[in-house]
C-alpha positions in Angstrom: 115.4 118.7 126.6 115.2 116.7 129.7 112.4 114.0 129.2 111.2 111.7 132.0 109.9 108.5 130.8 107.8 106.7 133.5 107.4 103.0 133.3 107.0 100.4 136.0 108.6 97.8 133.5 112.0 98.2 131.9 114.9 95.8 131.4 116.0 93.3 132.4 112.2 92.9 133.4 110.6 90.5 130.5 107.7 92.2 129.1 107.0 93.9 125.6 106.2 97.1 127.5 109.7 97.1 129.2 111.5 96.6 125.9 109.5 99.2 124.0 110.1 101.7 126.9 114.1 100.7 126.4 113.9 101.4 122.6 112.1 104.7 122.9 114.2 105.7 125.3 117.5 104.9 123.2 115.6 106.6 120.1 115.4 109.9 122.2 119.0 109.6 123.7 120.3 109.1 120.2 118.6 112.4 119.1 120.7 114.2 122.2 117.8 114.3 124.4 118.4 113.8 128.0 116.4 110.8 129.1 115.5 110.0 132.9 113.6 106.7 133.5 111.3 106.4 136.5 110.7 102.6 136.9 110.3 99.7 139.7 113.0 98.4 141.8 115.0 95.8 140.0 114.6 97.3 136.5 118.1 98.5 136.7 118.4 99.0 132.8 121.3 97.9 130.2 123.7 101.0 131.0 122.8 102.6 127.7 124.7 106.0 127.3 122.5 109.0 127.6 119.7 107.1 129.7 119.6 107.6 133.5 117.5 104.9 135.4 115.8 105.7 138.7 114.6 102.0 139.9 113.0 103.6 143.0 109.2 102.6 143.1 108.0 99.5 144.8 104.2 99.0 144.5 103.3 102.2 142.9 100.8 102.6 145.6 99.1 105.7 147.4 101.9 105.5 150.1 104.8 106.3 147.5 103.2 109.5 146.5 105.6 111.4 148.4 108.6 109.5 147.0 106.9 110.1 143.4 106.5 114.2 144.2 110.1 114.2 145.6 111.6 112.5 142.6 109.4 114.6 140.3 110.8 118.0 142.0 114.5 116.7 142.0 114.2 115.8 138.2 112.4 119.0 137.1 111.8 117.2 133.4 110.7 119.5 130.5 108.4 116.9 129.3 107.0 113.7 130.9 105.8 110.8 128.9 104.0 107.8 130.9 103.8 104.2 129.7 100.3 103.1 130.7 99.3 99.5 131.2 97.2 98.8 134.5 98.8 95.5 135.3 102.2 96.9 135.2 101.2 99.0 138.2 99.6 96.2 139.9 96.2 97.6 138.7 96.5 100.3 141.4 95.0 103.4 140.5 97.5 105.7 141.9 99.3 105.9 138.5 96.2 107.1 137.0 96.4 110.2 139.1 100.2 111.2 138.0 99.1 113.5 135.4 97.4 115.9 138.0 100.1 115.4 140.6 102.7 116.5 137.9 100.6 119.5 136.8 100.4 120.9 140.4 104.1 120.7 140.5 104.8 121.8 137.1 101.8 123.6 135.4 103.4 124.1 132.2 105.3 120.7 131.6 103.8 118.6 129.2 102.4 115.3 130.1 102.0 112.8 127.3 100.3 109.3 128.2 100.7 106.3 125.8 98.0 103.5 126.5 99.7 100.4 126.0 96.3 98.3 126.1 93.1 100.2 127.3 91.5 96.8 128.7 94.3 95.9 131.0 93.7 99.1 132.9 93.9 100.0 136.9 91.0 98.6 138.8 90.2 100.2 141.9 87.8 97.3 143.2 90.7 95.1 143.3 92.2 97.2 146.1 91.6 97.0 149.7 88.6 98.9 151.3 91.1 101.5 153.0 92.6 102.1 149.4 89.2 102.6 147.7 88.0 104.8 150.4 91.3 107.2 150.2 90.6 107.2 146.3 87.1 108.2 146.7 87.2 110.7 149.3 90.9 112.1 149.6 92.5 111.8 146.0 89.3 112.7 144.2 88.7 115.7 146.2 92.1 116.8 145.8 92.1 116.1 142.1 88.8 117.5 141.5 85.9 115.2 140.5 84.9 116.6 137.2 86.3 114.6 134.4 87.5 111.6 136.7 87.3 108.1 135.3 86.9 105.1 137.4 89.5 102.9 135.5 91.7 105.8 134.0 91.4 108.5 136.9 92.9 111.9 135.4 95.0 110.4 132.7 92.5 111.5 130.0 91.6 114.6 131.6 95.2 116.0 132.7 97.3 114.5 130.0 98.1 117.1 127.2 98.6 114.2 124.5 97.3 110.5 124.5 99.2 108.1 122.4 97.2 104.9 121.3 98.4 102.1 119.3 95.3 100.6 117.4 91.7 101.5 116.2 90.3 99.6 119.0 92.1 101.6 121.8 91.0 104.6 120.0 87.5 104.0 119.9 87.2 102.4 123.3 88.8 105.8 124.9 86.4 108.1 122.7 83.5 106.2 123.9 84.2 106.6 127.3 85.3 110.6 126.8 84.3 111.7 123.2 85.9 115.2 124.1 89.4 114.0 123.7 89.9 113.1 120.3 91.6 116.5 119.6 94.5 115.2 122.1 94.8 111.9 120.6 97.5 110.2 118.5 97.8 106.9 116.7 101.5 105.7 117.0 101.6 101.7 116.5 104.6 100.3 118.4 107.7 99.7 116.1 110.0 96.4 116.7 110.8 95.4 120.0 114.3 94.2 119.0 117.4 95.2 117.4 117.1 94.0 113.8 120.3 92.5 112.1 121.2 91.8 108.6 122.6 88.3 107.5 123.6 86.8 104.5 122.6 83.1 103.5 125.7 81.7 105.0 124.9 83.2 108.3 121.2 82.3 108.1 121.9 78.5 107.5 124.5 78.8 110.2 121.7 79.8 112.6 119.3 77.3 111.7 121.8 74.6 112.3 122.3 75.8 115.5 118.5 75.3 116.2 118.7 71.9 114.7 117.0 72.9 111.7 117.9 70.6 108.4 118.3 72.6 105.1 115.1 71.2 103.7 113.0 72.1 106.7 110.2 74.9 106.4 110.2 76.9 110.0 107.2 78.6 111.1 108.2 81.4 113.9 106.2 82.6 116.5 107.3 85.7 118.3 106.4 87.0 121.6 105.6 86.2 125.4 103.1 83.0 125.9 100.0 83.9 127.5 96.4 83.1 126.8 95.5 85.9 124.7 98.0 84.6 122.2 95.9 81.4 121.6 99.0 79.0 121.5 96.9 75.9 122.0 95.4 76.6 118.5 98.7 76.8 116.7 99.7 73.6 118.4 96.9 71.7 117.4 97.1 73.2 113.8 101.0 72.1 113.8 99.9 68.7 114.3 97.7 68.6 111.7 100.7 70.1 109.4 103.3 67.5 110.6 100.8 64.8 109.6 101.4 66.1 105.8 104.5 67.9 106.0 107.3 66.1 108.1 110.0 68.8 107.6 107.7 71.5 109.1 109.1 73.1 112.3 107.9 75.2 114.6 110.0 77.9 116.4 108.9 79.8 119.7 111.0 82.9 120.1 110.3 84.5 123.2 109.5 83.0 126.7 107.4 83.6 130.0 105.8 87.0 130.7 107.1 88.6 133.9 104.0 90.4 134.3 102.1 87.3 135.6 98.6 88.4 136.7 96.3 85.7 135.5 98.1 82.6 135.6 100.4 83.0 133.0 102.8 80.8 134.1 100.6 77.8 134.3 99.3 78.6 130.7 103.2 78.4 129.6 103.5 74.8 131.5 100.2 73.9 129.9 101.2 74.6 126.5 104.7 72.7 126.9 102.6 69.6 128.1 100.1 69.9 125.2 103.0 69.9 122.9 103.9 66.8 124.3 100.5 65.3 124.5 100.1 66.0 120.5 103.5 64.4 119.7 104.6 67.5 118.2 107.5 68.5 120.5 110.3 66.8 118.3 109.6 69.3 115.7 109.3 72.4 117.9 112.0 74.5 119.1 111.6 77.0 122.2 114.3 79.5 122.5 113.2 81.0 125.8 113.6 85.0 126.4 116.6 86.9 125.0 118.0 90.3 126.2 116.5 93.8 124.8 119.8 94.8 123.7 121.0 92.0 121.9 120.3 90.7 118.2 119.5 87.0 119.6 115.4 87.7 118.7 116.8 89.1 115.4 119.0 86.1 114.5 116.0 83.6 115.1 113.9 85.5 113.0 116.3 85.2 110.2 116.1 81.4 110.7 112.6 81.1 109.9 110.7 80.8 106.5 107.4 82.4 107.7 105.7 83.9 110.8 102.3 82.7 112.4 100.5 84.8 114.9 97.3 83.3 116.5 95.7 86.1 118.8 92.3 84.9 120.2 91.1 88.4 119.2 92.8 88.9 116.3 95.9 90.7 115.0 96.1 94.5 115.7 98.5 97.4 115.2 99.3 97.4 118.7 100.9 93.9 118.6 104.7 94.6 118.5 105.5 91.2 117.8 103.9 91.7 114.5 105.8 94.9 114.1 109.0 93.0 114.7 108.5 90.1 112.4 107.2 92.5 109.7 110.2 94.5 109.7 112.5 91.2 109.1 110.3 90.7 105.7 108.9 87.5 106.9 105.7 86.2 105.0 103.2 85.9 107.9 99.7 84.0 108.8 97.7 86.1 111.4 94.2 85.7 112.6 91.5 88.3 111.9 89.2 89.7 114.6 86.4 92.2 114.8 88.8 95.1 115.4 91.1 94.4 112.4 92.8 97.6 111.5 92.7 98.8 108.0 96.5 98.5 107.5 96.3 94.9 107.3 95.0 93.5 103.7 94.4 89.7 103.1 96.9 88.0 101.0 98.8 91.2 100.5 100.7 92.0 103.9 99.4 88.8 105.7 97.6 85.9 105.2 94.5 86.2 107.3 92.3 83.4 108.9 89.8 83.0 111.5 90.8 82.7 114.9 90.6 79.5 117.7 90.3 77.4 114.6 93.1 74.8 114.3 91.8 73.5 111.2 91.6 76.7 109.3 95.0 77.7 110.4 96.7 74.4 109.6 95.1 75.2 106.0 96.9 78.5 105.9 100.2 77.0 107.1 100.1 74.4 104.5 99.2 77.1 101.7 102.3 79.2 103.0 104.5 76.0 102.7 103.3 75.1 99.2 103.1 78.4 97.2 106.3 80.3 97.0 104.5 83.2 95.0 102.4 83.8 97.8 105.4 84.0 100.3 107.3 86.5 98.0 104.1 88.7 97.6 103.6 88.5 101.5 107.2 89.2 102.1 107.2 92.5 99.9 103.7 93.4 101.7 105.4 93.1 105.3 108.2 95.1 104.7 106.0 98.1 103.1 103.5 97.7 106.1 106.7 98.0 108.6 108.0 101.2 106.5 104.4 102.7 106.6 103.4 102.0 110.0 106.0 100.6 112.3 109.1 102.8 111.5 111.1 103.9 115.0 112.1 107.0 113.0 108.6 107.9 112.1 107.4 107.0 115.7 110.2 108.8 117.3 109.9 112.1 115.4 105.9 112.0 116.0 106.8 111.5 119.7 109.2 114.3 119.9 106.6 116.6 118.2 104.0 116.0 120.9 106.6 116.6 123.5 108.2 119.8 121.7 105.1 121.1 120.3 103.6 121.5 124.0 106.9 122.7 125.2 106.9 125.2 122.3 103.4 126.4 123.3 104.3 126.8 127.0 107.3 129.3 125.9 104.9 131.0 123.9 102.6 131.3 127.1 105.5 132.8 129.2 106.6 135.1 126.3 102.7 136.5 126.4 
């Protein structure tokens, strides 16, 4: 079975979507599927066997529709899988009409769309007047006006299956189009890294490389740094913790986000400056980004004693950084918001606290440091959560079922 995966972000590009696309493709290739990736120029991949990367797209604009169509004809896939996040495609609406383009070329080839984040969607209002007029009077006439969404084009109408990553994404899409529930599947993102197993000696060696003493307590923050992560709250909370626990250390595993669309680079620099202003920098280690096909990220997490997530809107199942840390069995602190998924249970698989409050977060961090029984309970709960919700085996099987299920239906229609 030949599967075409469409994603504007792919290694060596630094973004969670790039890494998750890579691991999905690897899982599919490991199961002997023929995998092709249509991606942006410069996203050349890692040279992984079984994955053919086609980095030919530039701005993903209306002008590139002929290139997109020509590639689809040459590739002639048995199934198409779109990784969709508006910002990856520069907010341009062209990508939101790709199911229709594909269906006009290959009516019976299944098209599966995965929504990475329904809030960071395409926005025609950001485009030029010419682009908006072209969308309204040319593209929509060609695609058919019925069921066309302003932000999502024909993704919901013409995709055969829709993958969502958390409850909030599901509810937002259903609110816009209630009739799509039957083709929607919840598949949270599995870990975004290679996971390594290490003994205590190797763990201590890794801690020493990071400048961590045997008696230090290391909190790890995993992921790219941008405003929605609430890093300023973490730094202010860490200042409070350091005043009481000099052995506390903070390990930032990750780096700058290559999808810089709202001043993320400025935010990162602001956080560096804030750590100096608060006088917590001596107890902080910034690892920077790591390669998707390496075990570096996993080794960093093995050196930690606990994890901490300070999402401004609270943790959700779509946070792949959380799934990566849970798969390492780290006891974790996470902020709780209005869209908390039922999978998260306070003091069972995560120590939950209110977002955007340094004092509350600091108390949770101190509690984590002081109570070994709590850490052990959270560690076991995290591994159980990872097994039930963040398994690559399960996610890949469900994805293939969606693709093959439609493929089988297509064959049945041909026979009939």
